[in-house]
Biopython code that builds the backbone (N, CA, C, O; Angstrom):
import numpy as np
from Bio.PDB.StructureBuilder import StructureBuilder

atoms = [
    (1, "MET", "N", (-21.671, 32.946, 45.386)),
    (1, "MET", "CA", (-21.557, 32.519, 44.783)),
    (1, "MET", "C", (-21.564, 30.967, 45.395)),
    (1, "MET", "O", (-20.761, 30.671, 46.281)),
    (2, "THR", "N", (-22.505, 30.005, 44.879)),
    (2, "THR", "CA", (-22.677, 28.779, 45.680)),
    (2, "THR", "C", (-21.323, 28.055, 45.878)),
    (2, "THR", "O", (-20.269, 28.328, 45.304)),
    (3, "ARG", "N", (-21.500, 27.272, 46.617)),
    (3, "ARG", "CA", (-20.573, 26.151, 47.167)),
    (3, "ARG", "C", (-20.920, 25.261, 46.285)),
    (3, "ARG", "O", (-22.056, 25.130, 45.831)),
    (4, "VAL", "N", (-19.704, 24.437, 45.928)),
    (4, "VAL", "CA", (-19.646, 23.147, 44.989)),
    (4, "VAL", "C", (-18.745, 22.288, 45.490)),
    (4, "VAL", "O", (-17.548, 22.533, 45.638)),
    (5, "LYS", "N", (-19.421, 21.056, 45.813)),
    (5, "LYS", "CA", (-19.093, 20.107, 46.512)),
    (5, "LYS", "C", (-18.431, 19.004, 45.496)),
    (5, "LYS", "O", (-19.313, 18.555, 44.763)),
    (6, "ARG", "N", (-17.443, 18.564, 45.292)),
    (6, "ARG", "CA", (-16.703, 17.438, 44.199)),
    (6, "ARG", "C", (-16.858, 16.058, 44.655)),
    (6, "ARG", "O", (-16.751, 15.132, 43.850)),
    (7, "GLY", "N", (-17.108, 15.853, 45.924)),
    (7, "GLY", "CA", (-16.991, 14.337, 46.658)),
    (7, "GLY", "C", (-17.585, 13.517, 45.536)),
    (7, "GLY", "O", (-16.928, 12.479, 45.464)),
    (8, "VAL", "N", (-18.416, 13.533, 44.753)),
    (8, "VAL", "CA", (-19.274, 12.562, 43.557)),
    (8, "VAL", "C", (-17.988, 12.418, 42.660)),
    (8, "VAL", "O", (-17.373, 11.356, 42.566)),
    (9, "ASN", "N", (-17.625, 13.608, 41.993)),
    (9, "ASN", "CA", (-16.757, 13.173, 41.133)),
    (9, "ASN", "C", (-15.417, 12.587, 41.438)),
    (9, "ASN", "O", (-14.858, 11.838, 40.637)),
    (10, "ALA", "N", (-14.975, 12.871, 42.417)),
    (10, "ALA", "CA", (-13.700, 12.381, 42.740)),
    (10, "ALA", "C", (-13.837, 10.885, 43.120)),
    (10, "ALA", "O", (-12.957, 10.067, 42.852)),
    (11, "ASN", "N", (-14.934, 10.586, 43.729)),
    (11, "ASN", "CA", (-15.247, 9.107, 44.086)),
    (11, "ASN", "C", (-15.736, 8.437, 42.745)),
    (11, "ASN", "O", (-15.755, 7.210, 42.843)),
    (12, "LYS", "N", (-16.043, 8.809, 41.802)),
    (12, "LYS", "CA", (-16.531, 8.391, 40.598)),
    (12, "LYS", "C", (-15.270, 8.064, 39.917)),
    (12, "LYS", "O", (-15.190, 6.924, 39.461)),
    (13, "LYS", "N", (-13.938, 9.122, 39.716)),
    (13, "LYS", "CA", (-12.891, 8.888, 39.268)),
    (13, "LYS", "C", (-11.923, 7.818, 40.055)),
    (13, "LYS", "O", (-11.063, 7.143, 39.488)),
    (14, "ARG", "N", (-12.202, 7.784, 41.411)),
    (14, "ARG", "CA", (-11.374, 6.738, 41.817)),
    (14, "ARG", "C", (-12.052, 5.189, 41.580)),
    (14, "ARG", "O", (-11.429, 4.173, 41.270)),
    (15, "ARG", "N", (-13.335, 5.304, 41.789)),
    (15, "ARG", "CA", (-13.845, 4.003, 41.194)),
    (15, "ARG", "C", (-13.677, 3.581, 39.768)),
    (15, "ARG", "O", (-14.062, 2.469, 39.408)),
    (16, "SER", "N", (-13.179, 4.332, 39.038)),
    (16, "SER", "CA", (-13.124, 3.972, 37.786)),
    (16, "SER", "C", (-11.539, 3.833, 37.691)),
    (16, "SER", "O", (-11.182, 3.177, 36.712)),
    (17, "LEU", "N", (-10.881, 4.140, 38.212)),
    (17, "LEU", "CA", (-9.419, 3.980, 37.885)),
    (17, "LEU", "C", (-9.134, 2.497, 38.527)),
    (17, "LEU", "O", (-8.633, 1.524, 37.962)),
    (18, "LEU", "N", (-9.594, 2.615, 39.851)),
    (18, "LEU", "CA", (-9.725, 1.019, 40.433)),
    (18, "LEU", "C", (-10.385, -0.003, 39.894)),
    (18, "LEU", "O", (-9.908, -1.127, 40.049)),
    (19, "SER", "N", (-11.250, 0.115, 39.372)),
    (19, "SER", "CA", (-11.923, -1.105, 38.140)),
    (19, "SER", "C", (-10.863, -1.204, 37.004)),
    (19, "SER", "O", (-10.725, -2.208, 36.305)),
    (20, "GLN", "N", (-10.205, -0.184, 36.899)),
    (20, "GLN", "CA", (-8.912, -0.591, 35.611)),
    (20, "GLN", "C", (-7.993, -1.338, 36.095)),
    (20, "GLN", "O", (-7.307, -2.015, 35.329)),
    (21, "THR", "N", (-7.788, -1.368, 37.494)),
    (21, "THR", "CA", (-6.631, -2.150, 38.011)),
    (21, "THR", "C", (-6.865, -3.309, 38.831)),
    (21, "THR", "O", (-6.102, -3.712, 39.708)),
    (22, "LYS", "N", (-8.276, -3.969, 38.401)),
    (22, "LYS", "CA", (-8.622, -5.065, 39.194)),
    (22, "LYS", "C", (-7.603, -6.198, 38.316)),
    (22, "LYS", "O", (-7.221, -6.127, 37.148)),
    (23, "GLY", "N", (-7.308, -7.348, 39.454)),
    (23, "GLY", "CA", (-6.387, -8.392, 39.084)),
    (23, "GLY", "C", (-5.080, -7.782, 39.526)),
    (23, "GLY", "O", (-4.298, -8.630, 39.955)),
    (24, "TYR", "N", (-4.657, -6.619, 39.536)),
    (24, "TYR", "CA", (-3.274, -6.406, 40.006)),
    (24, "TYR", "C", (-3.236, -6.868, 41.290)),
    (24, "TYR", "O", (-4.185, -6.994, 42.064)),
    (25, "LYS", "N", (-1.634, -7.208, 41.539)),
    (25, "LYS", "CA", (-0.990, -7.603, 42.926)),
    (25, "LYS", "C", (-0.936, -6.662, 43.897)),
    (25, "LYS", "O", (-0.741, -5.485, 43.593)),
    (26, "TRP", "N", (-1.105, -7.066, 45.226)),
    (26, "TRP", "CA", (-0.786, -6.368, 46.165)),
    (26, "TRP", "C", (-1.706, -5.134, 46.364)),
    (26, "TRP", "O", (-2.851, -5.147, 45.910)),
    (27, "GLY", "N", (-1.272, -4.202, 46.958)),
    (27, "GLY", "CA", (-2.059, -2.659, 46.959)),
    (27, "GLY", "C", (-2.336, -2.423, 46.076)),
    (27, "GLY", "O", (-3.351, -1.726, 46.104)),
    (28, "ARG", "N", (-1.892, -2.668, 44.900)),
    (28, "ARG", "CA", (-1.769, -1.692, 43.501)),
    (28, "ARG", "C", (-3.103, -2.042, 42.934)),
    (28, "ARG", "O", (-3.279, -1.541, 41.823)),
    (29, "ASN", "N", (-4.209, -2.847, 43.437)),
    (29, "ASN", "CA", (-5.752, -2.555, 43.185)),
    (29, "ASN", "C", (-6.615, -2.209, 43.713)),
    (29, "ASN", "O", (-7.714, -2.119, 43.165)),
    (30, "ASN", "N", (-6.338, -1.814, 45.301)),
    (30, "ASN", "CA", (-7.582, -1.441, 45.944)),
    (30, "ASN", "C", (-6.883, -0.013, 46.615)),
    (30, "ASN", "O", (-7.713, 0.771, 47.075)),
    (31, "LYS", "N", (-5.646, 0.339, 46.700)),
    (31, "LYS", "CA", (-5.329, 1.739, 47.205)),
    (31, "LYS", "C", (-4.855, 2.818, 46.017)),
    (31, "LYS", "O", (-4.094, 2.639, 45.066)),
    (32, "PHE", "N", (-5.584, 3.986, 46.432)),
    (32, "PHE", "CA", (-5.874, 4.252, 44.922)),
    (32, "PHE", "C", (-4.347, 5.135, 44.336)),
    (32, "PHE", "O", (-4.225, 5.234, 43.115)),
    (33, "ALA", "N", (-3.374, 5.671, 45.135)),
    (33, "ALA", "CA", (-2.011, 6.162, 44.769)),
    (33, "ALA", "C", (-1.195, 5.422, 44.083)),
    (33, "ALA", "O", (-0.485, 5.874, 43.185)),
    (34, "ALA", "N", (-1.227, 3.834, 44.551)),
    (34, "ALA", "CA", (-0.459, 2.729, 44.211)),
    (34, "ALA", "C", (-1.048, 2.709, 42.914)),
    (34, "ALA", "O", (-0.421, 2.860, 41.866)),
    (35, "ALA", "N", (-2.368, 2.503, 43.029)),
    (35, "ALA", "CA", (-3.127, 1.739, 41.852)),
    (35, "ALA", "C", (-2.881, 2.757, 40.270)),
    (35, "ALA", "O", (-2.857, 2.275, 39.138)),
    (36, "LYS", "N", (-2.737, 4.109, 40.591)),
    (36, "LYS", "CA", (-3.149, 5.095, 39.721)),
    (36, "LYS", "C", (-1.455, 4.877, 38.950)),
    (36, "LYS", "O", (-1.347, 4.676, 37.740)),
    (37, "GLU", "N", (-0.281, 4.956, 39.855)),
    (37, "GLU", "CA", (0.999, 5.093, 39.398)),
    (37, "GLU", "C", (1.003, 3.413, 38.672)),
    (37, "GLU", "O", (1.666, 3.264, 37.646)),
    (38, "ALA", "N", (0.383, 2.429, 39.148)),
    (38, "ALA", "CA", (0.370, 1.112, 38.246)),
    (38, "ALA", "C", (-0.285, 1.093, 37.218)),
    (38, "ALA", "O", (0.187, 0.381, 36.331)),
    (39, "TYR", "N", (-1.372, 1.706, 36.958)),
    (39, "TYR", "CA", (-1.999, 1.990, 35.772)),
    (39, "TYR", "C", (-1.360, 2.753, 34.911)),
    (39, "TYR", "O", (-0.955, 2.210, 33.883)),
    (40, "MET", "N", (-1.184, 3.783, 35.059)),
    (40, "MET", "CA", (-0.015, 4.721, 34.407)),
    (40, "MET", "C", (1.331, 3.991, 33.765)),
    (40, "MET", "O", (1.777, 4.331, 32.669)),
    (41, "LYS", "N", (1.775, 3.204, 34.378)),
    (41, "LYS", "CA", (3.193, 2.574, 34.001)),
    (41, "LYS", "C", (2.642, 1.227, 32.874)),
    (41, "LYS", "O", (3.272, 1.021, 31.837)),
    (42, "ALA", "N", (1.510, 0.455, 33.218)),
    (42, "ALA", "CA", (0.906, -0.403, 32.387)),
    (42, "ALA", "C", (0.687, 0.529, 30.914)),
    (42, "ALA", "O", (1.252, 0.467, 29.823)),
    (43, "LYS", "N", (-0.253, 1.282, 31.372)),
    (43, "LYS", "CA", (-0.271, 2.140, 29.945)),
    (43, "LYS", "C", (0.747, 2.582, 28.956)),
    (43, "LYS", "O", (0.584, 2.633, 27.737)),
    (44, "THR", "N", (2.068, 2.968, 29.777)),
    (44, "THR", "CA", (2.781, 3.203, 29.167)),
    (44, "THR", "C", (3.748, 2.031, 28.369)),
    (44, "THR", "O", (4.295, 2.065, 27.267)),
    (45, "TYR", "N", (3.708, 1.094, 29.319)),
    (45, "TYR", "CA", (4.616, -0.564, 28.950)),
    (45, "TYR", "C", (3.663, -0.862, 27.601)),
    (45, "TYR", "O", (4.221, -1.246, 26.574)),
    (46, "ALA", "N", (2.382, -0.696, 27.628)),
    (46, "ALA", "CA", (1.498, -1.442, 26.597)),
    (46, "ALA", "C", (1.415, -0.471, 25.010)),
    (46, "ALA", "O", (0.968, -0.939, 23.963)),
    (47, "TYR", "N", (1.930, 0.864, 25.164)),
    (47, "TYR", "CA", (1.894, 1.504, 24.105)),
    (47, "TYR", "C", (3.321, 1.250, 23.649)),
    (47, "TYR", "O", (3.488, 1.060, 22.444)),
    (48, "ARG", "N", (4.437, 1.223, 24.514)),
    (48, "ARG", "CA", (5.819, 1.002, 24.032)),
    (48, "ARG", "C", (5.915, -0.664, 23.044)),
    (48, "ARG", "O", (6.349, -0.830, 21.903)),
    (49, "ASP", "N", (5.401, -1.571, 23.896)),
    (49, "ASP", "CA", (5.382, -2.948, 23.463)),
    (49, "ASP", "C", (4.738, -3.164, 22.289)),
    (49, "ASP", "O", (5.093, -4.050, 21.511)),
    (50, "ARG", "N", (3.701, -2.339, 22.063)),
    (50, "ARG", "CA", (2.599, -2.565, 20.707)),
    (50, "ARG", "C", (3.909, -2.089, 19.578)),
    (50, "ARG", "O", (3.850, -2.625, 18.471)),
    (51, "ARG", "N", (4.820, -1.319, 19.778)),
    (51, "ARG", "CA", (5.527, -1.158, 19.079)),
    (51, "ARG", "C", (6.824, -2.055, 18.665)),
    (51, "ARG", "O", (7.193, -2.447, 17.558)),
    (52, "ALA", "N", (7.361, -2.227, 19.925)),
    (52, "ALA", "CA", (8.302, -3.343, 20.113)),
    (52, "ALA", "C", (7.827, -4.891, 19.369)),
    (52, "ALA", "O", (8.646, -5.664, 18.871)),
    (53, "LYS", "N", (6.619, -5.087, 19.412)),
    (53, "LYS", "CA", (6.354, -6.395, 19.015)),
    (53, "LYS", "C", (6.348, -6.536, 17.585)),
    (53, "LYS", "O", (6.506, -7.646, 17.076)),
    (54, "LYS", "N", (6.166, -5.435, 16.855)),
    (54, "LYS", "CA", (6.564, -5.382, 15.225)),
    (54, "LYS", "C", (7.988, -5.680, 14.715)),
    (54, "LYS", "O", (8.416, -6.335, 13.764)),
    (55, "ARG", "N", (8.651, -4.850, 15.844)),
    (55, "ARG", "CA", (10.266, -5.205, 15.555)),
    (55, "ARG", "C", (10.587, -6.694, 15.820)),
    (55, "ARG", "O", (11.339, -7.322, 15.075)),
    (56, "VAL", "N", (9.930, -7.295, 17.021)),
    (56, "VAL", "CA", (10.184, -8.506, 17.149)),
    (56, "VAL", "C", (9.674, -9.329, 16.047)),
    (56, "VAL", "O", (10.475, -9.982, 15.378)),
    (57, "ARG", "N", (8.584, -9.356, 15.830)),
    (57, "ARG", "CA", (7.847, -10.218, 14.522)),
    (57, "ARG", "C", (8.952, -9.980, 13.174)),
    (57, "ARG", "O", (9.384, -10.923, 12.510)),
    (58, "ARG", "N", (9.241, -8.801, 12.969)),
    (58, "ARG", "CA", (10.021, -8.624, 12.004)),
    (58, "ARG", "C", (11.325, -9.383, 11.941)),
    (58, "ARG", "O", (11.765, -9.859, 10.895)),
    (59, "ASN", "N", (11.924, -9.473, 13.124)),
    (59, "ASN", "CA", (13.114, -9.894, 13.524)),
    (59, "ASN", "C", (12.995, -11.644, 13.352)),
    (59, "ASN", "O", (13.884, -12.402, 12.965)),
    (60, "LEU", "N", (11.915, -11.913, 13.678)),
    (60, "LEU", "CA", (11.893, -13.340, 13.445)),
    (60, "LEU", "C", (11.486, -13.899, 12.050)),
    (60, "LEU", "O", (11.825, -15.022, 11.676)),
    (61, "TRP", "N", (10.702, -13.002, 11.272)),
    (61, "TRP", "CA", (10.777, -13.573, 9.812)),
    (61, "TRP", "C", (11.977, -13.532, 9.163)),
    (61, "TRP", "O", (12.224, -14.268, 8.208)),
    (62, "GLN", "N", (12.936, -12.529, 9.716)),
    (62, "GLN", "CA", (14.306, -12.403, 9.138)),
    (62, "GLN", "C", (15.007, -13.793, 9.305)),
    (62, "GLN", "O", (15.465, -14.325, 8.293)),
    (63, "ILE", "N", (15.117, -14.401, 10.489)),
    (63, "ILE", "CA", (15.591, -15.369, 11.028)),
    (63, "ILE", "C", (14.931, -16.625, 10.300)),
    (63, "ILE", "O", (15.786, -17.486, 10.093)),
    (64, "GLN", "N", (13.709, -16.969, 9.868)),
    (64, "GLN", "CA", (13.368, -18.010, 9.290)),
    (64, "GLN", "C", (13.643, -17.724, 7.709)),
    (64, "GLN", "O", (13.911, -18.759, 7.099)),
    (65, "ILE", "N", (13.636, -16.731, 7.043)),
    (65, "ILE", "CA", (13.908, -16.589, 6.062)),
    (65, "ILE", "C", (15.436, -17.062, 5.691)),
    (65, "ILE", "O", (15.762, -17.874, 4.825)),
    (66, "ASN", "N", (16.291, -16.321, 6.597)),
    (66, "ASN", "CA", (17.544, -16.839, 6.214)),
    (66, "ASN", "C", (18.024, -17.877, 6.593)),
    (66, "ASN", "O", (19.202, -18.094, 6.307)),
    (67, "ALA", "N", (16.915, -19.318, 7.722)),
    (67, "ALA", "CA", (17.634, -20.487, 7.855)),
    (67, "ALA", "C", (16.950, -21.129, 6.248)),
    (67, "ALA", "O", (17.601, -21.954, 5.606)),
    (68, "ALA", "N", (15.915, -20.741, 5.873)),
    (68, "ALA", "CA", (15.388, -21.435, 4.617)),
    (68, "ALA", "C", (16.615, -21.281, 3.592)),
    (68, "ALA", "O", (17.073, -22.250, 2.988)),
    (69, "CYS", "N", (17.149, -19.855, 3.440)),
    (69, "CYS", "CA", (17.862, -19.597, 2.188)),
    (69, "CYS", "C", (19.216, -20.554, 2.856)),
    (69, "CYS", "O", (19.537, -21.578, 2.252)),
    (70, "ARG", "N", (19.630, -20.328, 3.557)),
    (70, "ARG", "CA", (20.963, -20.770, 4.072)),
    (70, "ARG", "C", (20.637, -22.819, 3.781)),
    (70, "ARG", "O", (21.606, -23.543, 3.556)),
    (71, "LEU", "N", (19.635, -23.225, 3.829)),
    (71, "LEU", "CA", (19.444, -24.677, 3.491)),
    (71, "LEU", "C", (19.312, -24.949, 1.879)),
    (71, "LEU", "O", (19.438, -26.027, 1.297)),
    (72, "ASN", "N", (19.063, -23.844, 1.405)),
    (72, "ASN", "CA", (19.196, -23.744, -0.339)),
    (72, "ASN", "C", (20.424, -23.281, -0.794)),
    (72, "ASN", "O", (20.492, -22.993, -1.989)),
    (73, "GLY", "N", (21.639, -23.117, 0.067)),
    (73, "GLY", "CA", (22.647, -22.750, -0.391)),
    (73, "GLY", "C", (22.982, -21.249, -0.585)),
    (73, "GLY", "O", (23.874, -20.992, -1.393)),
    (74, "THR", "N", (22.416, -20.305, 0.015)),
    (74, "THR", "CA", (22.403, -18.641, -0.310)),
    (74, "THR", "C", (22.224, -18.028, 0.970)),
    (74, "THR", "O", (22.178, -18.624, 2.046)),
    (75, "THR", "N", (22.132, -16.855, 0.790)),
    (75, "THR", "CA", (22.226, -16.425, 2.532)),
    (75, "THR", "C", (21.196, -15.034, 2.391)),
    (75, "THR", "O", (21.162, -14.359, 1.361)),
    (76, "TYR", "N", (20.450, -14.766, 3.495)),
    (76, "TYR", "CA", (19.468, -13.351, 3.377)),
    (76, "TYR", "C", (19.634, -12.547, 2.816)),
    (76, "TYR", "O", (18.708, -12.221, 2.072)),
    (77, "SER", "N", (20.730, -11.820, 2.802)),
    (77, "SER", "CA", (21.277, -10.571, 2.323)),
    (77, "SER", "C", (21.217, -10.618, 0.832)),
    (77, "SER", "O", (20.790, -9.664, 0.183)),
    (78, "LYS", "N", (21.710, -11.900, 0.201)),
    (78, "LYS", "CA", (21.347, -12.472, -1.203)),
    (78, "LYS", "C", (20.417, -12.534, -1.846)),
    (78, "LYS", "O", (20.176, -12.267, -3.024)),
    (79, "PHE", "N", (19.663, -13.039, -0.747)),
    (79, "PHE", "CA", (18.162, -13.402, -1.318)),
    (79, "PHE", "C", (17.503, -11.986, -1.545)),
    (79, "PHE", "O", (17.092, -11.544, -2.617)),
    (80, "ILE", "N", (17.490, -11.406, -0.390)),
    (80, "ILE", "CA", (16.428, -10.140, -0.556)),
    (80, "ILE", "C", (17.002, -9.133, -1.601)),
    (80, "ILE", "O", (16.234, -8.384, -2.205)),
    (81, "ASN", "N", (18.554, -9.106, -1.851)),
    (81, "ASN", "CA", (18.935, -8.358, -2.970)),
    (81, "ASN", "C", (18.601, -8.894, -4.443)),
    (81, "ASN", "O", (18.552, -8.115, -5.394)),
    (82, "ALA", "N", (18.363, -10.335, -4.581)),
    (82, "ALA", "CA", (17.840, -10.835, -5.872)),
    (82, "ALA", "C", (16.291, -10.505, -5.891)),
    (82, "ALA", "O", (15.861, -9.951, -6.903)),
    (83, "LEU", "N", (15.429, -10.793, -4.871)),
    (83, "LEU", "CA", (14.124, -10.081, -4.838)),
    (83, "LEU", "C", (14.125, -8.834, -5.365)),
    (83, "LEU", "O", (13.528, -8.528, -6.397)),
    (84, "THR", "N", (14.769, -8.106, -4.699)),
    (84, "THR", "CA", (14.613, -6.495, -4.996)),
    (84, "THR", "C", (14.865, -6.224, -6.397)),
    (84, "THR", "O", (14.087, -5.430, -6.925)),
    (85, "LYS", "N", (15.904, -6.777, -7.196)),
    (85, "LYS", "CA", (16.525, -6.758, -8.421)),
    (85, "LYS", "C", (15.469, -7.248, -9.305)),
    (85, "LYS", "O", (15.036, -6.566, -10.234)),
    (86, "SER", "N", (15.057, -8.404, -9.032)),
    (86, "SER", "CA", (14.074, -9.082, -9.796)),
    (86, "SER", "C", (12.732, -8.414, -9.577)),
    (86, "SER", "O", (11.744, -8.909, -10.120)),
    (87, "LYS", "N", (12.624, -7.418, -8.888)),
    (87, "LYS", "CA", (11.232, -6.593, -8.476)),
    (87, "LYS", "C", (9.898, -7.524, -8.151)),
    (87, "LYS", "O", (8.704, -7.335, -8.383)),
    (88, "VAL", "N", (10.593, -8.576, -7.535)),
    (88, "VAL", "CA", (9.493, -9.259, -6.818)),
    (88, "VAL", "C", (8.946, -8.907, -5.487)),
    (88, "VAL", "O", (9.590, -9.168, -4.470)),
    (89, "ALA", "N", (7.711, -8.287, -5.440)),
    (89, "ALA", "CA", (7.085, -7.545, -4.443)),
    (89, "ALA", "C", (6.394, -8.446, -3.624)),
    (89, "ALA", "O", (5.196, -8.625, -3.840)),
    (90, "ILE", "N", (7.114, -9.202, -2.473)),
    (90, "ILE", "CA", (6.883, -10.125, -1.343)),
    (90, "ILE", "C", (7.617, -9.786, 0.017)),
    (90, "ILE", "O", (8.805, -9.844, 0.332)),
    (91, "ASP", "N", (6.453, -9.402, 0.724)),
    (91, "ASP", "CA", (7.284, -8.899, 2.126)),
    (91, "ASP", "C", (7.425, -10.245, 2.704)),
    (91, "ASP", "O", (7.027, -11.356, 2.351)),
    (92, "ARG", "N", (8.206, -9.750, 3.833)),
    (92, "ARG", "CA", (9.014, -10.639, 4.904)),
    (92, "ARG", "C", (7.806, -11.554, 5.478)),
    (92, "ARG", "O", (7.915, -12.761, 5.258)),
    (93, "LYS", "N", (6.962, -11.224, 6.005)),
    (93, "LYS", "CA", (5.837, -11.854, 6.644)),
    (93, "LYS", "C", (5.250, -13.098, 5.959)),
    (93, "LYS", "O", (5.045, -14.243, 6.362)),
    (94, "ILE", "N", (5.052, -12.489, 4.802)),
    (94, "ILE", "CA", (4.550, -13.311, 3.474)),
    (94, "ILE", "C", (5.352, -14.573, 3.257)),
    (94, "ILE", "O", (4.835, -15.690, 3.272)),
    (95, "LEU", "N", (6.808, -14.317, 3.029)),
    (95, "LEU", "CA", (7.920, -15.007, 2.623)),
    (95, "LEU", "C", (7.665, -16.013, 3.857)),
    (95, "LEU", "O", (7.251, -17.145, 3.607)),
    (96, "ALA", "N", (7.927, -15.581, 5.291)),
    (96, "ALA", "CA", (8.163, -16.369, 6.428)),
    (96, "ALA", "C", (6.860, -17.729, 6.246)),
    (96, "ALA", "O", (6.958, -18.955, 6.228)),
    (97, "GLN", "N", (5.781, -16.861, 6.144)),
    (97, "GLN", "CA", (4.357, -18.024, 5.888)),
    (97, "GLN", "C", (4.707, -18.859, 5.093)),
    (97, "GLN", "O", (4.656, -20.021, 5.494)),
    (98, "VAL", "N", (5.158, -18.627, 3.783)),
    (98, "VAL", "CA", (5.067, -19.530, 2.604)),
    (98, "VAL", "C", (6.627, -20.749, 3.297)),
    (98, "VAL", "O", (6.559, -21.978, 3.321)),
    (99, "ILE", "N", (7.583, -20.093, 3.663)),
    (99, "ILE", "CA", (8.491, -21.052, 4.281)),
    (99, "ILE", "C", (8.109, -21.970, 5.033)),
    (99, "ILE", "O", (8.634, -23.077, 4.907)),
    (100, "ASN", "N", (7.068, -21.748, 6.041)),
    (100, "ASN", "CA", (6.437, -22.630, 7.032)),
    (100, "ASN", "C", (5.406, -23.209, 6.560)),
    (100, "ASN", "O", (5.190, -24.178, 7.288)),
    (101, "GLU", "N", (4.517, -23.145, 5.603)),
    (101, "GLU", "CA", (3.384, -23.998, 5.145)),
    (101, "GLU", "C", (3.875, -24.240, 3.996)),
    (101, "GLU", "O", (3.927, -25.470, 3.983)),
    (102, "LYS", "N", (4.329, -23.817, 2.874)),
    (102, "LYS", "CA", (4.460, -24.698, 1.717)),
    (102, "LYS", "C", (6.036, -24.299, 1.131)),
    (102, "LYS", "O", (6.351, -23.291, 0.499)),
    (103, "PRO", "N", (6.841, -25.355, 1.529)),
    (103, "PRO", "CA", (8.447, -25.024, 1.353)),
    (103, "PRO", "C", (8.750, -25.168, -0.291)),
    (103, "PRO", "O", (9.645, -24.558, -0.877)),
    (104, "GLU", "N", (7.936, -25.979, -0.821)),
    (104, "GLU", "CA", (8.004, -25.996, -2.353)),
    (104, "GLU", "C", (7.598, -24.728, -2.972)),
    (104, "GLU", "O", (8.280, -24.434, -3.954)),
    (105, "ALA", "N", (6.703, -23.928, -2.670)),
    (105, "ALA", "CA", (6.617, -22.558, -2.972)),
    (105, "ALA", "C", (7.971, -21.594, -2.854)),
    (105, "ALA", "O", (8.417, -20.747, -3.628)),
    (106, "PHE", "N", (8.278, -21.908, -2.007)),
    (106, "PHE", "CA", (9.848, -21.003, -1.593)),
    (106, "PHE", "C", (10.865, -21.612, -2.680)),
    (106, "PHE", "O", (11.863, -20.960, -2.987)),
    (107, "GLN", "N", (10.670, -22.569, -3.124)),
    (107, "GLN", "CA", (11.720, -23.397, -4.181)),
    (107, "GLN", "C", (11.289, -22.616, -5.605)),
    (107, "GLN", "O", (12.078, -22.123, -6.411)),
    (108, "GLU", "N", (10.295, -22.631, -5.666)),
    (108, "GLU", "CA", (9.583, -21.793, -6.885)),
    (108, "GLU", "C", (9.988, -20.118, -6.932)),
    (108, "GLU", "O", (10.227, -19.412, -7.911)),
    (109, "ILE", "N", (9.967, -19.822, -5.649)),
    (109, "ILE", "CA", (10.308, -18.255, -5.624)),
    (109, "ILE", "C", (11.879, -18.194, -6.095)),
    (109, "ILE", "O", (12.394, -17.445, -6.924)),
    (110, "LEU", "N", (12.435, -19.166, -5.341)),
    (110, "LEU", "CA", (14.221, -19.135, -5.486)),
    (110, "LEU", "C", (14.582, -18.992, -6.822)),
    (110, "LEU", "O", (15.532, -18.311, -7.210)),
    (111, "LYS", "N", (13.558, -19.859, -7.774)),
    (111, "LYS", "CA", (13.907, -20.173, -9.193)),
    (111, "LYS", "C", (13.580, -18.855, -9.738)),
    (111, "LYS", "O", (14.310, -18.309, -10.565)),
    (112, "THR", "N", (12.575, -18.367, -9.325)),
    (112, "THR", "CA", (12.057, -17.030, -10.242)),
    (112, "THR", "C", (13.146, -15.842, -10.069)),
    (112, "THR", "O", (13.496, -15.156, -11.029)),
    (113, "VAL", "N", (13.576, -15.688, -8.945)),
    (113, "VAL", "CA", (14.654, -14.670, -8.530)),
    (113, "VAL", "C", (15.979, -14.914, -8.997)),
    (113, "VAL", "O", (16.804, -14.012, -8.855)),
    (114, "GLY", "N", (16.382, -16.206, -9.640)),
    (114, "GLY", "CA", (17.360, -16.673, -10.325)),
    (114, "GLY", "C", (18.732, -17.045, -9.182)),
    (114, "GLY", "O", (19.894, -16.683, -9.371)),
    (115, "MET", "N", (18.223, -17.873, -7.957)),
    (115, "MET", "CA", (18.867, -17.966, -6.900)),
    (115, "MET", "C", (19.244, -19.463, -7.148)),
    (115, "MET", "O", (20.133, -20.024, -6.507)),
    (116, "LYS", "N", (18.642, -19.959, -7.944)),
    (116, "LYS", "CA", (18.611, -22.048, -8.174)),
    (116, "LYS", "C", (18.604, -22.059, -9.534)),
    (116, "LYS", "O", (18.585, -23.129, -10.142)),
]
sb = StructureBuilder()
sb.init_structure("model")
sb.init_model(0)
sb.init_chain("A")
sb.init_seg("    ")
for serial, (resi, resn, name, xyz) in enumerate(atoms, 1):
    if name == "N":
        sb.init_residue(resn, " ", resi, " ")
    sb.init_atom(name, np.array(xyz, "f"), 0.0, 1.0, " ", f" {name:<3s}", serial, name[0])
structure = sb.get_structure()
C-alpha cells in the first residue's frame, strides 16, 4: 500500500481556521490551539445568543407595552387579557412599534378592546 502524507490537508485546515479567527486578540488569532478553542467558544456563544436575543427583545416589548398601558390607567396583564378575550390578533412586536410610532393608534386599540 502506498504511503499517504496528509500535510497539505492539515495545513489547509489550519489556514482555514486561522482565517476564521482573524481579528481576535492576543495569541488567539495566530496560534492554532488557542485559535481553535476561541473559535469553538465563539460559535457556541453565537448560537446561544441568537436565541437569547429573542427573549431580550420580547422582554423589551413587554416593558414598552406595560409603560404605555400604565399611562392609560391599566396594566400590561389586564390589557393582554382584554386583547385575548376580544380576539384581537396583534403580537407584542407590532404593539410596541405602534406605541413608539403612533400613540394615537394605541388609543384606538385600547378603545377596541374596551379598556377606555
